[in-house]
PDB file with SEQRES, HELIX, SHEET and CRYST1 records, atoms N, CA, C and O in Angstrom:
SEQRES   1 A   75  GLY SER ALA THR THR THR ALA ASP PRO SER LEU PHE GLN          
SEQRES   2 A   75  LEU ILE GLU GLY LEU ARG TYR ALA PHE PRO ARG ALA LEU          
SEQRES   3 A   75  ARG ARG LEU GLU ASP SER LEU PRO LEU CYS VAL ALA LEU          
SEQRES   4 A   75  HIS ASP ARG VAL ALA THR ARG ALA ASN VAL ALA ALA TYR          
SEQRES   5 A   75  LEU ALA SER THR ARG ARG ILE PRO PHE ASN ASN ASP GLY          
SEQRES   6 A   75  ILE PHE ARG ARG HIS PRO GLU LEU ASP GLY                      
HELIX    1 AA1 ALA A    7  ALA A   21  1                                  15    
HELIX    2 AA2 PRO A   23  GLU A   30  1                                   8    
HELIX    3 AA3 PRO A   34  ALA A   44  1                                  11    
HELIX    4 AA4 ALA A   47  ALA A   54  1                                   8    
HELIX    5 AA5 PRO A   71  LEU A   73  5                                   3    
CRYST1    1.000    1.000    1.000  90.00  90.00  90.00 P 1           1          
ATOM      1  N   GLY A   1     -15.228 -30.510 -16.505  1.00  0.00           N  
ATOM      2  CA  GLY A   1     -14.467 -31.518 -17.129  1.00  0.00           C  
ATOM      3  C   GLY A   1     -12.971 -31.551 -16.619  1.00  0.00           C  
ATOM      4  O   GLY A   1     -12.667 -30.886 -15.629  1.00  0.00           O  
ATOM      5  N   SER A   2     -12.107 -32.258 -17.233  1.00  0.00           N  
ATOM      6  CA  SER A   2     -10.793 -32.312 -16.757  1.00  0.00           C  
ATOM      7  C   SER A   2      -9.749 -31.345 -17.523  1.00  0.00           C  
ATOM      8  O   SER A   2      -8.607 -31.091 -17.139  1.00  0.00           O  
ATOM      9  N   ALA A   3     -10.329 -30.903 -18.588  1.00  0.00           N  
ATOM     10  CA  ALA A   3      -9.467 -29.833 -19.437  1.00  0.00           C  
ATOM     11  C   ALA A   3      -9.695 -28.398 -18.825  1.00  0.00           C  
ATOM     12  O   ALA A   3     -10.772 -27.951 -18.431  1.00  0.00           O  
ATOM     13  N   THR A   4      -8.488 -27.772 -18.822  1.00  0.00           N  
ATOM     14  CA  THR A   4      -8.599 -26.312 -18.306  1.00  0.00           C  
ATOM     15  C   THR A   4      -9.112 -25.494 -19.542  1.00  0.00           C  
ATOM     16  O   THR A   4      -8.749 -25.671 -20.705  1.00  0.00           O  
ATOM     17  N   THR A   5     -10.074 -24.512 -19.068  1.00  0.00           N  
ATOM     18  CA  THR A   5     -10.669 -23.730 -19.936  1.00  0.00           C  
ATOM     19  C   THR A   5     -10.345 -22.294 -19.623  1.00  0.00           C  
ATOM     20  O   THR A   5      -9.804 -22.064 -18.542  1.00  0.00           O  
ATOM     21  N   THR A   6     -10.639 -21.205 -20.527  1.00  0.00           N  
ATOM     22  CA  THR A   6     -10.334 -19.958 -20.240  1.00  0.00           C  
ATOM     23  C   THR A   6     -11.184 -19.362 -19.024  1.00  0.00           C  
ATOM     24  O   THR A   6     -10.842 -18.330 -18.448  1.00  0.00           O  
ATOM     25  N   ALA A   7     -12.279 -20.072 -18.696  1.00  0.00           N  
ATOM     26  CA  ALA A   7     -13.081 -19.572 -17.516  1.00  0.00           C  
ATOM     27  C   ALA A   7     -12.392 -19.972 -16.202  1.00  0.00           C  
ATOM     28  O   ALA A   7     -12.629 -19.314 -15.189  1.00  0.00           O  
ATOM     29  N   ASP A   8     -11.578 -20.985 -16.169  1.00  0.00           N  
ATOM     30  CA  ASP A   8     -11.130 -21.455 -14.906  1.00  0.00           C  
ATOM     31  C   ASP A   8     -10.241 -20.507 -14.154  1.00  0.00           C  
ATOM     32  O   ASP A   8     -10.383 -20.460 -12.932  1.00  0.00           O  
ATOM     33  N   PRO A   9      -9.275 -19.690 -14.773  1.00  0.00           N  
ATOM     34  CA  PRO A   9      -8.640 -18.633 -14.027  1.00  0.00           C  
ATOM     35  C   PRO A   9      -9.491 -17.600 -13.516  1.00  0.00           C  
ATOM     36  O   PRO A   9      -9.231 -17.022 -12.461  1.00  0.00           O  
ATOM     37  N   SER A  10     -10.568 -17.323 -14.267  1.00  0.00           N  
ATOM     38  CA  SER A  10     -11.624 -16.298 -13.887  1.00  0.00           C  
ATOM     39  C   SER A  10     -12.264 -16.743 -12.574  1.00  0.00           C  
ATOM     40  O   SER A  10     -12.384 -15.951 -11.640  1.00  0.00           O  
ATOM     41  N   LEU A  11     -12.684 -18.036 -12.502  1.00  0.00           N  
ATOM     42  CA  LEU A  11     -13.290 -18.625 -11.318  1.00  0.00           C  
ATOM     43  C   LEU A  11     -12.365 -18.675 -10.180  1.00  0.00           C  
ATOM     44  O   LEU A  11     -12.758 -18.444  -9.036  1.00  0.00           O  
ATOM     45  N   PHE A  12     -11.167 -18.965 -10.452  1.00  0.00           N  
ATOM     46  CA  PHE A  12     -10.125 -19.039  -9.441  1.00  0.00           C  
ATOM     47  C   PHE A  12      -9.880 -17.514  -8.840  1.00  0.00           C  
ATOM     48  O   PHE A  12      -9.690 -17.359  -7.633  1.00  0.00           O  
ATOM     49  N   GLN A  13      -9.895 -16.521  -9.661  1.00  0.00           N  
ATOM     50  CA  GLN A  13      -9.803 -15.108  -9.186  1.00  0.00           C  
ATOM     51  C   GLN A  13     -10.982 -14.699  -8.433  1.00  0.00           C  
ATOM     52  O   GLN A  13     -10.814 -13.983  -7.445  1.00  0.00           O  
ATOM     53  N   LEU A  14     -12.172 -15.068  -8.779  1.00  0.00           N  
ATOM     54  CA  LEU A  14     -13.369 -14.828  -8.085  1.00  0.00           C  
ATOM     55  C   LEU A  14     -13.379 -15.397  -6.664  1.00  0.00           C  
ATOM     56  O   LEU A  14     -13.734 -14.711  -5.706  1.00  0.00           O  
ATOM     57  N   ILE A  15     -13.025 -16.528  -6.565  1.00  0.00           N  
ATOM     58  CA  ILE A  15     -12.954 -17.300  -5.262  1.00  0.00           C  
ATOM     59  C   ILE A  15     -11.891 -16.566  -4.352  1.00  0.00           C  
ATOM     60  O   ILE A  15     -12.144 -16.266  -3.185  1.00  0.00           O  
ATOM     61  N   GLU A  16     -10.742 -16.310  -4.938  1.00  0.00           N  
ATOM     62  CA  GLU A  16      -9.571 -15.630  -4.287  1.00  0.00           C  
ATOM     63  C   GLU A  16     -10.117 -14.316  -3.664  1.00  0.00           C  
ATOM     64  O   GLU A  16     -10.022 -14.031  -2.470  1.00  0.00           O  
ATOM     65  N   GLY A  17     -10.715 -13.533  -4.644  1.00  0.00           N  
ATOM     66  CA  GLY A  17     -11.285 -12.058  -4.267  1.00  0.00           C  
ATOM     67  C   GLY A  17     -12.362 -12.201  -3.211  1.00  0.00           C  
ATOM     68  O   GLY A  17     -12.382 -11.408  -2.270  1.00  0.00           O  
ATOM     69  N   LEU A  18     -13.296 -13.212  -3.319  1.00  0.00           N  
ATOM     70  CA  LEU A  18     -14.324 -13.227  -2.313  1.00  0.00           C  
ATOM     71  C   LEU A  18     -13.681 -13.732  -0.999  1.00  0.00           C  
ATOM     72  O   LEU A  18     -14.097 -13.291   0.072  1.00  0.00           O  
ATOM     73  N   ARG A  19     -12.741 -14.585  -1.040  1.00  0.00           N  
ATOM     74  CA  ARG A  19     -12.142 -14.946   0.217  1.00  0.00           C  
ATOM     75  C   ARG A  19     -11.550 -13.730   0.880  1.00  0.00           C  
ATOM     76  O   ARG A  19     -11.655 -13.591   2.099  1.00  0.00           O  
ATOM     77  N   TYR A  20     -10.954 -12.880   0.156  1.00  0.00           N  
ATOM     78  CA  TYR A  20     -10.343 -11.636   0.701  1.00  0.00           C  
ATOM     79  C   TYR A  20     -11.469 -10.603   1.225  1.00  0.00           C  
ATOM     80  O   TYR A  20     -11.415 -10.016   2.306  1.00  0.00           O  
ATOM     81  N   ALA A  21     -12.447 -10.492   0.315  1.00  0.00           N  
ATOM     82  CA  ALA A  21     -13.411  -9.379   0.685  1.00  0.00           C  
ATOM     83  C   ALA A  21     -14.437  -9.812   1.798  1.00  0.00           C  
ATOM     84  O   ALA A  21     -14.926  -8.998   2.581  1.00  0.00           O  
ATOM     85  N   PHE A  22     -14.716 -11.114   1.807  1.00  0.00           N  
ATOM     86  CA  PHE A  22     -15.774 -11.608   2.692  1.00  0.00           C  
ATOM     87  C   PHE A  22     -15.351 -12.913   3.310  1.00  0.00           C  
ATOM     88  O   PHE A  22     -15.979 -13.945   3.069  1.00  0.00           O  
ATOM     89  N   PRO A  23     -14.323 -12.891   4.085  1.00  0.00           N  
ATOM     90  CA  PRO A  23     -13.627 -14.270   4.562  1.00  0.00           C  
ATOM     91  C   PRO A  23     -14.679 -15.124   5.455  1.00  0.00           C  
ATOM     92  O   PRO A  23     -14.796 -16.341   5.307  1.00  0.00           O  
ATOM     93  N   ARG A  24     -15.334 -14.475   6.272  1.00  0.00           N  
ATOM     94  CA  ARG A  24     -16.221 -15.176   7.102  1.00  0.00           C  
ATOM     95  C   ARG A  24     -17.453 -15.846   6.422  1.00  0.00           C  
ATOM     96  O   ARG A  24     -17.917 -16.925   6.791  1.00  0.00           O  
ATOM     97  N   ALA A  25     -17.910 -15.136   5.444  1.00  0.00           N  
ATOM     98  CA  ALA A  25     -19.007 -15.566   4.602  1.00  0.00           C  
ATOM     99  C   ALA A  25     -18.611 -16.765   3.753  1.00  0.00           C  
ATOM    100  O   ALA A  25     -19.313 -17.770   3.640  1.00  0.00           O  
ATOM    101  N   LEU A  26     -17.338 -16.569   3.117  1.00  0.00           N  
ATOM    102  CA  LEU A  26     -16.805 -17.683   2.285  1.00  0.00           C  
ATOM    103  C   LEU A  26     -16.520 -18.874   3.095  1.00  0.00           C  
ATOM    104  O   LEU A  26     -16.775 -19.987   2.636  1.00  0.00           O  
ATOM    105  N   ARG A  27     -16.004 -18.726   4.280  1.00  0.00           N  
ATOM    106  CA  ARG A  27     -15.767 -20.017   5.115  1.00  0.00           C  
ATOM    107  C   ARG A  27     -17.074 -20.751   5.271  1.00  0.00           C  
ATOM    108  O   ARG A  27     -17.126 -21.972   5.121  1.00  0.00           O  
ATOM    109  N   ARG A  28     -18.098 -20.045   5.561  1.00  0.00           N  
ATOM    110  CA  ARG A  28     -19.431 -20.712   5.658  1.00  0.00           C  
ATOM    111  C   ARG A  28     -19.870 -21.366   4.335  1.00  0.00           C  
ATOM    112  O   ARG A  28     -20.363 -22.494   4.312  1.00  0.00           O  
ATOM    113  N   LEU A  29     -19.695 -20.703   3.357  1.00  0.00           N  
ATOM    114  CA  LEU A  29     -20.288 -21.140   2.012  1.00  0.00           C  
ATOM    115  C   LEU A  29     -19.498 -22.285   1.285  1.00  0.00           C  
ATOM    116  O   LEU A  29     -20.063 -23.067   0.520  1.00  0.00           O  
ATOM    117  N   GLU A  30     -18.204 -22.332   1.560  1.00  0.00           N  
ATOM    118  CA  GLU A  30     -17.308 -23.232   0.689  1.00  0.00           C  
ATOM    119  C   GLU A  30     -17.807 -24.553   0.723  1.00  0.00           C  
ATOM    120  O   GLU A  30     -17.791 -25.186  -0.332  1.00  0.00           O  
ATOM    121  N   ASP A  31     -18.276 -25.117   1.816  1.00  0.00           N  
ATOM    122  CA  ASP A  31     -18.860 -26.566   1.938  1.00  0.00           C  
ATOM    123  C   ASP A  31     -19.849 -26.742   0.944  1.00  0.00           C  
ATOM    124  O   ASP A  31     -19.958 -27.845   0.408  1.00  0.00           O  
ATOM    125  N   SER A  32     -20.603 -25.774   0.618  1.00  0.00           N  
ATOM    126  CA  SER A  32     -21.780 -25.997  -0.296  1.00  0.00           C  
ATOM    127  C   SER A  32     -21.307 -25.704  -1.740  1.00  0.00           C  
ATOM    128  O   SER A  32     -22.142 -25.712  -2.645  1.00  0.00           O  
ATOM    129  N   LEU A  33     -20.096 -25.465  -1.975  1.00  0.00           N  
ATOM    130  CA  LEU A  33     -19.567 -25.162  -3.347  1.00  0.00           C  
ATOM    131  C   LEU A  33     -18.326 -26.065  -3.605  1.00  0.00           C  
ATOM    132  O   LEU A  33     -17.275 -25.537  -3.970  1.00  0.00           O  
ATOM    133  N   PRO A  34     -18.418 -27.438  -3.422  1.00  0.00           N  
ATOM    134  CA  PRO A  34     -17.100 -28.187  -3.480  1.00  0.00           C  
ATOM    135  C   PRO A  34     -16.650 -28.231  -4.889  1.00  0.00           C  
ATOM    136  O   PRO A  34     -15.449 -28.441  -5.063  1.00  0.00           O  
ATOM    137  N   LEU A  35     -17.380 -28.075  -5.884  1.00  0.00           N  
ATOM    138  CA  LEU A  35     -16.739 -28.114  -7.259  1.00  0.00           C  
ATOM    139  C   LEU A  35     -16.020 -26.856  -7.534  1.00  0.00           C  
ATOM    140  O   LEU A  35     -14.925 -26.868  -8.096  1.00  0.00           O  
ATOM    141  N   CYS A  36     -16.634 -25.712  -7.135  1.00  0.00           N  
ATOM    142  CA  CYS A  36     -15.883 -24.432  -7.286  1.00  0.00           C  
ATOM    143  C   CYS A  36     -14.566 -24.274  -6.503  1.00  0.00           C  
ATOM    144  O   CYS A  36     -13.577 -23.700  -6.958  1.00  0.00           O  
ATOM    145  N   VAL A  37     -14.647 -24.853  -5.248  1.00  0.00           N  
ATOM    146  CA  VAL A  37     -13.410 -24.811  -4.545  1.00  0.00           C  
ATOM    147  C   VAL A  37     -12.469 -25.751  -5.031  1.00  0.00           C  
ATOM    148  O   VAL A  37     -11.280 -25.442  -4.944  1.00  0.00           O  
ATOM    149  N   ALA A  38     -12.815 -26.962  -5.583  1.00  0.00           N  
ATOM    150  CA  ALA A  38     -11.849 -27.884  -6.112  1.00  0.00           C  
ATOM    151  C   ALA A  38     -11.314 -27.300  -7.404  1.00  0.00           C  
ATOM    152  O   ALA A  38     -10.126 -27.495  -7.657  1.00  0.00           O  
ATOM    153  N   LEU A  39     -12.051 -26.614  -8.238  1.00  0.00           N  
ATOM    154  CA  LEU A  39     -11.554 -26.014  -9.425  1.00  0.00           C  
ATOM    155  C   LEU A  39     -10.451 -24.985  -9.096  1.00  0.00           C  
ATOM    156  O   LEU A  39      -9.406 -24.973  -9.746  1.00  0.00           O  
ATOM    157  N   HIS A  40     -10.685 -24.118  -8.080  1.00  0.00           N  
ATOM    158  CA  HIS A  40      -9.909 -23.092  -7.450  1.00  0.00           C  
ATOM    159  C   HIS A  40      -8.564 -23.690  -7.038  1.00  0.00           C  
ATOM    160  O   HIS A  40      -7.498 -23.184  -7.390  1.00  0.00           O  
ATOM    161  N   ASP A  41      -8.652 -24.761  -6.294  1.00  0.00           N  
ATOM    162  CA  ASP A  41      -7.439 -25.461  -5.872  1.00  0.00           C  
ATOM    163  C   ASP A  41      -6.639 -26.012  -6.900  1.00  0.00           C  
ATOM    164  O   ASP A  41      -5.413 -26.024  -6.790  1.00  0.00           O  
ATOM    165  N   ARG A  42      -7.285 -26.517  -7.994  1.00  0.00           N  
ATOM    166  CA  ARG A  42      -6.600 -27.202  -9.119  1.00  0.00           C  
ATOM    167  C   ARG A  42      -5.898 -26.169  -9.930  1.00  0.00           C  
ATOM    168  O   ARG A  42      -4.779 -26.385 -10.395  1.00  0.00           O  
ATOM    169  N   VAL A  43      -6.559 -25.014 -10.112  1.00  0.00           N  
ATOM    170  CA  VAL A  43      -5.921 -23.853 -10.847  1.00  0.00           C  
ATOM    171  C   VAL A  43      -4.681 -23.388 -10.104  1.00  0.00           C  
ATOM    172  O   VAL A  43      -3.600 -23.243 -10.676  1.00  0.00           O  
ATOM    173  N   ALA A  44      -4.880 -23.150  -8.769  1.00  0.00           N  
ATOM    174  CA  ALA A  44      -3.727 -22.758  -7.856  1.00  0.00           C  
ATOM    175  C   ALA A  44      -2.481 -23.587  -7.928  1.00  0.00           C  
ATOM    176  O   ALA A  44      -1.392 -23.088  -7.646  1.00  0.00           O  
ATOM    177  N   THR A  45      -2.615 -24.927  -8.323  1.00  0.00           N  
ATOM    178  CA  THR A  45      -1.470 -25.897  -8.326  1.00  0.00           C  
ATOM    179  C   THR A  45      -0.962 -26.054  -9.573  1.00  0.00           C  
ATOM    180  O   THR A  45      -0.062 -26.878  -9.736  1.00  0.00           O  
ATOM    181  N   ARG A  46      -1.429 -25.328 -10.607  1.00  0.00           N  
ATOM    182  CA  ARG A  46      -0.775 -25.423 -11.986  1.00  0.00           C  
ATOM    183  C   ARG A  46       0.488 -24.655 -11.851  1.00  0.00           C  
ATOM    184  O   ARG A  46       0.558 -23.613 -11.199  1.00  0.00           O  
ATOM    185  N   ALA A  47       1.514 -25.210 -12.499  1.00  0.00           N  
ATOM    186  CA  ALA A  47       2.972 -24.753 -12.227  1.00  0.00           C  
ATOM    187  C   ALA A  47       3.064 -23.283 -12.456  1.00  0.00           C  
ATOM    188  O   ALA A  47       3.568 -22.553 -11.602  1.00  0.00           O  
ATOM    189  N   ASN A  48       2.584 -22.816 -13.600  1.00  0.00           N  
ATOM    190  CA  ASN A  48       2.638 -21.370 -14.085  1.00  0.00           C  
ATOM    191  C   ASN A  48       1.900 -20.475 -13.013  1.00  0.00           C  
ATOM    192  O   ASN A  48       2.386 -19.425 -12.591  1.00  0.00           O  
ATOM    193  N   VAL A  49       0.707 -20.975 -12.621  1.00  0.00           N  
ATOM    194  CA  VAL A  49      -0.151 -20.139 -11.768  1.00  0.00           C  
ATOM    195  C   VAL A  49       0.563 -20.109 -10.321  1.00  0.00           C  
ATOM    196  O   VAL A  49       0.664 -19.044  -9.711  1.00  0.00           O  
ATOM    197  N   ALA A  50       1.008 -21.208  -9.848  1.00  0.00           N  
ATOM    198  CA  ALA A  50       1.582 -21.293  -8.518  1.00  0.00           C  
ATOM    199  C   ALA A  50       2.928 -20.390  -8.520  1.00  0.00           C  
ATOM    200  O   ALA A  50       3.217 -19.739  -7.516  1.00  0.00           O  
ATOM    201  N   ALA A  51       3.657 -20.372  -9.561  1.00  0.00           N  
ATOM    202  CA  ALA A  51       4.798 -19.552  -9.635  1.00  0.00           C  
ATOM    203  C   ALA A  51       4.503 -18.077  -9.548  1.00  0.00           C  
ATOM    204  O   ALA A  51       5.138 -17.280  -8.857  1.00  0.00           O  
ATOM    205  N   TYR A  52       3.451 -17.790 -10.339  1.00  0.00           N  
ATOM    206  CA  TYR A  52       2.946 -16.328 -10.344  1.00  0.00           C  
ATOM    207  C   TYR A  52       2.421 -15.954  -8.901  1.00  0.00           C  
ATOM    208  O   TYR A  52       2.785 -14.884  -8.412  1.00  0.00           O  
ATOM    209  N   LEU A  53       1.582 -16.792  -8.206  1.00  0.00           N  
ATOM    210  CA  LEU A  53       1.129 -16.466  -7.008  1.00  0.00           C  
ATOM    211  C   LEU A  53       2.304 -16.276  -5.925  1.00  0.00           C  
ATOM    212  O   LEU A  53       2.214 -15.490  -4.982  1.00  0.00           O  
ATOM    213  N   ALA A  54       3.379 -17.068  -6.170  1.00  0.00           N  
ATOM    214  CA  ALA A  54       4.477 -16.888  -5.111  1.00  0.00           C  
ATOM    215  C   ALA A  54       5.381 -15.704  -5.467  1.00  0.00           C  
ATOM    216  O   ALA A  54       6.222 -15.328  -4.651  1.00  0.00           O  
ATOM    217  N   SER A  55       5.239 -15.091  -6.673  1.00  0.00           N  
ATOM    218  CA  SER A  55       6.076 -13.908  -7.092  1.00  0.00           C  
ATOM    219  C   SER A  55       5.705 -12.679  -6.592  1.00  0.00           C  
ATOM    220  O   SER A  55       4.636 -12.488  -6.013  1.00  0.00           O  
ATOM    221  N   THR A  56       6.620 -11.765  -6.809  1.00  0.00           N  
ATOM    222  CA  THR A  56       6.463 -10.325  -6.330  1.00  0.00           C  
ATOM    223  C   THR A  56       5.698  -9.639  -7.435  1.00  0.00           C  
ATOM    224  O   THR A  56       5.318  -8.491  -7.205  1.00  0.00           O  
ATOM    225  N   ARG A  57       5.422 -10.180  -8.594  1.00  0.00           N  
ATOM    226  CA  ARG A  57       4.610  -9.714  -9.617  1.00  0.00           C  
ATOM    227  C   ARG A  57       3.138  -9.672  -9.297  1.00  0.00           C  
ATOM    228  O   ARG A  57       2.391  -8.860  -9.842  1.00  0.00           O  
ATOM    229  N   ARG A  58       2.743 -10.520  -8.443  1.00  0.00           N  
ATOM    230  CA  ARG A  58       1.306 -10.517  -8.047  1.00  0.00           C  
ATOM    231  C   ARG A  58       1.038  -9.378  -7.113  1.00  0.00           C  
ATOM    232  O   ARG A  58       1.639  -9.261  -6.046  1.00  0.00           O  
ATOM    233  N   ILE A  59       0.085  -8.504  -7.553  1.00  0.00           N  
ATOM    234  CA  ILE A  59      -0.377  -7.477  -6.662  1.00  0.00           C  
ATOM    235  C   ILE A  59      -1.294  -7.963  -5.591  1.00  0.00           C  
ATOM    236  O   ILE A  59      -2.285  -8.623  -5.904  1.00  0.00           O  
ATOM    237  N   PRO A  60      -1.024  -7.678  -4.340  1.00  0.00           N  
ATOM    238  CA  PRO A  60      -1.795  -8.256  -3.290  1.00  0.00           C  
ATOM    239  C   PRO A  60      -3.233  -7.551  -3.289  1.00  0.00           C  
ATOM    240  O   PRO A  60      -3.355  -6.392  -3.683  1.00  0.00           O  
ATOM    241  N   PHE A  61      -4.266  -8.274  -2.847  1.00  0.00           N  
ATOM    242  CA  PHE A  61      -5.509  -7.641  -2.756  1.00  0.00           C  
ATOM    243  C   PHE A  61      -5.375  -6.347  -1.891  1.00  0.00           C  
ATOM    244  O   PHE A  61      -4.481  -6.199  -1.057  1.00  0.00           O  
ATOM    245  N   ASN A  62      -6.315  -5.450  -2.154  1.00  0.00           N  
ATOM    246  CA  ASN A  62      -6.223  -4.249  -1.365  1.00  0.00           C  
ATOM    247  C   ASN A  62      -7.567  -3.493  -1.493  1.00  0.00           C  
ATOM    248  O   ASN A  62      -8.478  -4.018  -2.133  1.00  0.00           O  
ATOM    249  N   ASN A  63      -7.725  -2.308  -0.925  1.00  0.00           N  
ATOM    250  CA  ASN A  63      -8.949  -1.647  -0.947  1.00  0.00           C  
ATOM    251  C   ASN A  63      -9.092  -0.647  -2.188  1.00  0.00           C  
ATOM    252  O   ASN A  63      -9.997   0.185  -2.250  1.00  0.00           O  
ATOM    253  N   ASP A  64      -8.215  -0.792  -3.062  1.00  0.00           N  
ATOM    254  CA  ASP A  64      -8.376  -0.046  -4.199  1.00  0.00           C  
ATOM    255  C   ASP A  64      -8.886  -0.806  -5.497  1.00  0.00           C  
ATOM    256  O   ASP A  64      -9.293  -0.213  -6.496  1.00  0.00           O  
ATOM    257  N   GLY A  65      -8.825  -2.035  -5.384  1.00  0.00           N  
ATOM    258  CA  GLY A  65      -9.142  -3.016  -6.497  1.00  0.00           C  
ATOM    259  C   GLY A  65     -10.756  -3.242  -6.490  1.00  0.00           C  
ATOM    260  O   GLY A  65     -11.588  -2.561  -5.891  1.00  0.00           O  
ATOM    261  N   ILE A  66     -10.962  -4.302  -7.259  1.00  0.00           N  
ATOM    262  CA  ILE A  66     -12.479  -4.684  -7.386  1.00  0.00           C  
ATOM    263  C   ILE A  66     -12.894  -5.481  -6.181  1.00  0.00           C  
ATOM    264  O   ILE A  66     -14.063  -5.437  -5.800  1.00  0.00           O  
ATOM    265  N   PHE A  67     -11.990  -6.208  -5.564  1.00  0.00           N  
ATOM    266  CA  PHE A  67     -12.360  -6.930  -4.283  1.00  0.00           C  
ATOM    267  C   PHE A  67     -11.957  -6.036  -3.105  1.00  0.00           C  
ATOM    268  O   PHE A  67     -10.761  -5.792  -2.949  1.00  0.00           O  
ATOM    269  N   ARG A  68     -12.772  -5.584  -2.357  1.00  0.00           N  
ATOM    270  CA  ARG A  68     -12.486  -4.743  -1.216  1.00  0.00           C  
ATOM    271  C   ARG A  68     -13.062  -5.407   0.041  1.00  0.00           C  
ATOM    272  O   ARG A  68     -14.105  -6.057  -0.035  1.00  0.00           O  
ATOM    273  N   ARG A  69     -12.386  -5.252   1.219  1.00  0.00           N  
ATOM    274  CA  ARG A  69     -12.986  -5.729   2.393  1.00  0.00           C  
ATOM    275  C   ARG A  69     -14.081  -4.906   2.882  1.00  0.00           C  
ATOM    276  O   ARG A  69     -13.978  -3.680   2.915  1.00  0.00           O  
ATOM    277  N   HIS A  70     -15.103  -5.508   3.255  1.00  0.00           N  
ATOM    278  CA  HIS A  70     -16.336  -4.813   3.754  1.00  0.00           C  
ATOM    279  C   HIS A  70     -16.780  -5.666   4.979  1.00  0.00           C  
ATOM    280  O   HIS A  70     -17.690  -6.491   4.894  1.00  0.00           O  
ATOM    281  N   PRO A  71     -16.101  -5.425   6.097  1.00  0.00           N  
ATOM    282  CA  PRO A  71     -16.426  -6.143   7.297  1.00  0.00           C  
ATOM    283  C   PRO A  71     -17.846  -6.064   7.824  1.00  0.00           C  
ATOM    284  O   PRO A  71     -18.318  -6.977   8.500  1.00  0.00           O  
ATOM    285  N   GLU A  72     -18.531  -4.962   7.510  1.00  0.00           N  
ATOM    286  CA  GLU A  72     -19.835  -4.650   7.883  1.00  0.00           C  
ATOM    287  C   GLU A  72     -20.731  -5.563   7.027  1.00  0.00           C  
ATOM    288  O   GLU A  72     -21.868  -5.785   7.443  1.00  0.00           O  
ATOM    289  N   LEU A  73     -20.339  -6.091   5.914  1.00  0.00           N  
ATOM    290  CA  LEU A  73     -21.184  -6.932   5.056  1.00  0.00           C  
ATOM    291  C   LEU A  73     -20.666  -8.349   5.115  1.00  0.00           C  
ATOM    292  O   LEU A  73     -21.121  -9.192   4.342  1.00  0.00           O  
ATOM    293  N   ASP A  74     -19.809  -8.622   5.930  1.00  0.00           N  
ATOM    294  CA  ASP A  74     -19.304  -9.996   6.002  1.00  0.00           C  
ATOM    295  C   ASP A  74     -19.984 -10.704   7.131  1.00  0.00           C  
ATOM    296  O   ASP A  74     -19.334 -10.923   8.153  1.00  0.00           O  
ATOM    297  N   GLY A  75     -21.259 -11.092   7.040  1.00  0.00           N  
ATOM    298  CA  GLY A  75     -21.986 -11.560   8.088  1.00  0.00           C  
ATOM    299  C   GLY A  75     -21.904 -13.011   8.192  1.00  0.00           C  
ATOM    300  O   GLY A  75     -22.506 -13.601   9.090  1.00  0.00           O  
TER     301      GLY A  75                                                      
END                                                                             
């Protein structure tokens, strides 16, 4: 739908994390997930989210968090 729900930021974070952890795989899959990618993009452009993403408060993805790079699994 057009209204933002509490699930939207979660899906945004999931897509962001998977793009970090498995960049090659996500590039291949994103064309088959147009609604998920569109929702991600819509959340990213919300004023408060965009401000947070551009701020120093946002902790960058790293290999200590839930989303870790696994090049050997990024087929």
